[in-house]
C-alpha positions in Angstrom: 52.5 -49.5 -41.5 51.5 -47.8 -38.3 52.9 -44.5 -39.6 51.0 -44.9 -42.9 47.8 -45.5 -41.0 48.3 -42.3 -38.9 49.0 -40.3 -42.1 45.8 -41.6 -43.7 43.8 -40.6 -40.6 45.3 -37.1 -40.6 44.5 -36.7 -44.4 40.9 -38.0 -43.9 40.4 -35.5 -41.0 41.7 -32.6 -43.1 39.5 -33.6 -46.0 36.5 -33.7 -43.7 37.3 -30.2 -42.3 37.6 -28.9 -45.9 34.3 -30.4 -47.0 32.4 -29.0 -44.0 34.0 -25.5 -44.5 33.1 -25.5 -48.2 29.5 -26.6 -47.5 29.2 -23.7 -45.0 30.5 -21.2 -47.5 28.1 -22.3 -50.2 25.1 -22.2 -47.9 26.0 -18.7 -46.7 26.3 -17.5 -50.3 22.8 -18.8 -51.0 21.3 -17.1 -48.0 23.3 -13.8 -48.5 24.0 -13.5 -52.2 26.7 -11.1 -53.4 25.0 -8.4 -55.4 25.9 -8.7 -59.1 26.9 -5.7 -61.2 23.6 -5.8 -63.1 21.7 -5.5 -59.8 23.8 -2.5 -58.8 23.1 -0.8 -62.2 19.4 -1.4 -61.9 19.3 0.7 -58.7 20.7 3.7 -60.6 18.3 6.4 -61.9 16.5 5.0 -64.9 16.7 6.8 -68.2 13.5 8.8 -69.1 11.0 6.9 -71.3 10.5 7.7 -75.0 8.2 10.7 -74.4 9.9 11.9 -71.3 12.6 14.4 -70.7 14.7 15.3 -67.6 15.5 19.0 -67.9 17.1 20.8 -65.0 15.0 20.0 -62.0 11.9 19.0 -63.9 10.6 15.6 -65.1 8.9 16.7 -68.3 6.8 14.8 -70.8 5.7 15.7 -74.3 3.4 14.6 -77.1 3.5 15.6 -80.8 1.7 15.0 -84.0 2.9 15.6 -87.5 0.5 16.7 -90.2 1.7 15.9 -93.7 -1.4 17.1 -95.6 -1.9 20.7 -94.7 -5.4 20.8 -96.2 -6.4 18.7 -93.1 -5.7 21.7 -90.8 -8.5 24.2 -90.1 -8.3 27.1 -87.7 -11.6 27.8 -85.9 -12.5 30.7 -83.6 -14.0 29.9 -80.2 -14.2 33.4 -78.7 -17.9 33.5 -78.6 -19.0 29.9 -78.6 -16.6 28.9 -75.9 -16.9 25.2 -76.6 -14.9 22.8 -74.6 -12.2 21.0 -76.5 -14.3 17.8 -76.3 -17.4 19.6 -77.6 -15.4 21.2 -80.4 -13.8 18.0 -81.5 -17.1 16.3 -81.7 -18.9 19.3 -83.3 -16.4 19.6 -86.2 -15.5 15.9 -86.5 -11.8 16.6 -85.7 -9.5 13.6 -85.6 -7.1 15.7 -83.5 -7.4 19.1 -81.8 -4.8 21.6 -80.6 -5.6 25.0 -79.0 -4.6 28.1 -80.8 -3.3 31.6 -79.8 -3.9 34.2 -77.2 -7.0 36.2 -76.7 -8.2 39.1 -74.5 -10.6 39.2 -71.6 -13.1 40.6 -74.0 -13.0 37.4 -76.0 -11.2 38.6 -79.1 -7.9 37.4 -80.6 -4.7 39.3 -79.8 -3.1 40.0 -83.1 -3.7 38.7 -86.6 -6.3 35.9 -86.9 -7.5 34.5 -90.3 -9.8 31.5 -90.5 -10.6 30.1 -94.0 -9.7 33.4 -95.6 -11.8 35.5 -93.2 -9.8 38.1 -91.2 -11.2 38.3 -87.7 -8.4 40.6 -86.4 -5.6 42.6 -87.8 -2.0 42.2 -86.8 -0.6 44.2 -84.0 2.9 45.3 -83.0 4.1 43.3 -80.0 7.6 42.3 -78.8 6.1 39.1 -77.3 3.8 38.1 -80.2 6.6 38.3 -82.7 5.6 35.5 -85.1 3.0 34.3 -87.5 1.9 30.8 -88.3 0.1 30.6 -91.6 -1.0 28.3 -94.4 -1.7 29.7 -97.8 -4.0 28.4 -100.6 -1.1 26.3 -101.9 -1.2 24.5 -98.6 2.3 25.7 -97.6 2.8 26.1 -93.8 5.1 28.9 -92.7 6.3 30.5 -89.5 7.6 34.0 -90.2 8.4 37.3 -88.4 6.1 39.3 -90.7 2.8 38.5 -92.3 3.2 36.8 -95.7 2.1 38.9 -98.7 0.1 36.2 -100.4 -3.5 35.2 -99.8 -3.7 33.2 -96.6 -6.2 30.5 -95.8 -5.4 30.5 -92.1 -3.1 32.7 -90.0 -2.5 33.3 -86.4 -0.2 35.8 -84.6 1.5 34.4 -81.5 4.8 34.2 -79.8 7.5 34.3 -78.9 9.4 32.7 -81.7 11.2 29.7 -80.2 13.2 28.4 -83.2 14.0 30.4 -86.4 15.8 29.0 -89.4 16.7 25.9 -87.3 18.4 28.1 -84.6 17.0 28.5 -81.1 16.1 32.1 -80.0 17.4 33.2 -76.6 14.5 34.6 -74.5 14.5 37.0 -71.6 11.0 36.8 -70.0 9.9 39.0 -67.2 7.8 37.3 -64.5 8.4 33.9 -66.1 6.6 30.9 -64.7 6.2 27.2 -65.2 3.3 26.1 -67.4 2.2 23.6 -70.0 3.4 24.8 -73.4 2.0 24.3 -76.9 4.0 24.9 -80.1 3.3 25.1 -83.8 6.4 23.9 -85.7 7.2 23.7 -89.4 9.7 21.4 -91.1 11.9 21.7 -94.2 9.5 19.3 -95.9 6.6 21.8 -95.5 4.9 19.8 -92.8 3.4 21.0 -89.6 4.1 19.6 -86.2 2.0 20.4 -83.1 3.9 19.8 -79.8 2.9 20.0 -76.2 5.3 19.9 -73.3 4.2 19.5 -69.7 5.3 18.4 -66.2 5.1 14.6 -66.0 3.3 14.6 -62.6 1.3 17.8 -63.1 0.0 18.1 -66.6 -1.0 21.7 -66.2 2.6 22.8 -65.3 5.6 22.7 -67.5 8.9 24.5 -68.3 9.5 28.2 -68.0 9.0 30.1 -71.3 12.6 31.1 -71.3 13.7 27.4 -71.2 11.4 26.4 -74.1 13.9 26.9 -76.9 16.4 24.6 -75.3 13.6 22.1 -74.4 12.4 22.1 -78.0 15.8 21.4 -79.3 16.2 18.4 -76.9 12.9 17.0 -78.1 13.9 17.6 -81.7 17.0 15.5 -81.2 14.9 12.8 -79.5 12.3 12.4 -82.2 14.8 12.8 -85.0 12.9 15.5 -87.1 14.6 18.8 -87.7 12.5 21.8 -86.7 12.8 24.7 -89.2 10.8 27.2 -87.2 8.8 27.0 -84.0 6.2 29.3 -82.5 4.8 29.4 -79.0 1.0 29.2 -78.8 -1.3 29.9 -75.8 -0.4 27.5 -73.0 -1.2 26.9 -69.3 -4.8 26.7 -68.2 -6.2 27.9 -71.6 -4.5 25.2 -73.6 -5.7 21.8 -74.9 -4.3 18.9 -76.8 -6.2 16.0 -78.2 -3.9 13.6 -79.9 -3.8 9.9 -80.7 -2.3 8.8 -77.4 -3.0 11.7 -75.1 -5.8 14.1 -74.2 -5.0 17.3 -72.2 -8.1 19.2 -71.4 -8.3 23.0 -70.7 -9.2 24.6 -67.4 -10.1 28.0 -68.9 -11.9 28.2 -72.3 -9.6 28.1 -75.3 -10.0 31.1 -77.6 -9.4 29.1 -80.8 -8.2 25.8 -82.0 -6.7 23.9 -84.8 -8.9 21.1 -86.0 -7.0 18.3 -87.8 -9.2 16.0 -89.8 
């Protein structure tokens, strides 16, 4: 009986030690929780948001609008008026507005420029301005290497070509620099897309021109619309984009603009 009593005391003592140790472990876990796998994953670099793109060393953002009815697009000169994009949008009751092509320091378009059938400037030979964005009177948008032969309602010469027949065009640009970019794009469904690409934390900056074909392809994959052809428009300080969710104002006057009604 005495031995049994001693055994019971030893077992009770061991049980007490076990309960105290277990209580200490649980309390320590509450004060110093072990990091769960999901917490570790949340500390990794987040994926870019829907309209953001990580390209090389740049955090880029982009906005785009698709125009299904081409009759809603007009091309307006701004070489003499020099309206701001806000003034132009209000003056012509534009729903959206996108800046157009390049112009000289004498306030005239560089290359072909046709607005509502009126030819303001003839085309010119240029290795950089190697494309034409046009809409004819059948409201068919096209981006081509040569001026179409039919009557054109609007046309603008710009460049370089970024995508041609769904293939990116490799570019070699002297004195390249980072700047906000604006593109006119046509799809296989005869629709027009206007796209702007810029630096996320500095909306006046953006990708190098030579990187734009690859950037455009990445955006194409993200939005799920195949780009048939894409043409670079004037960018940087003399560019503007007024869309549904974003307004990018110009620093220098825009020479022309697409008014989408």
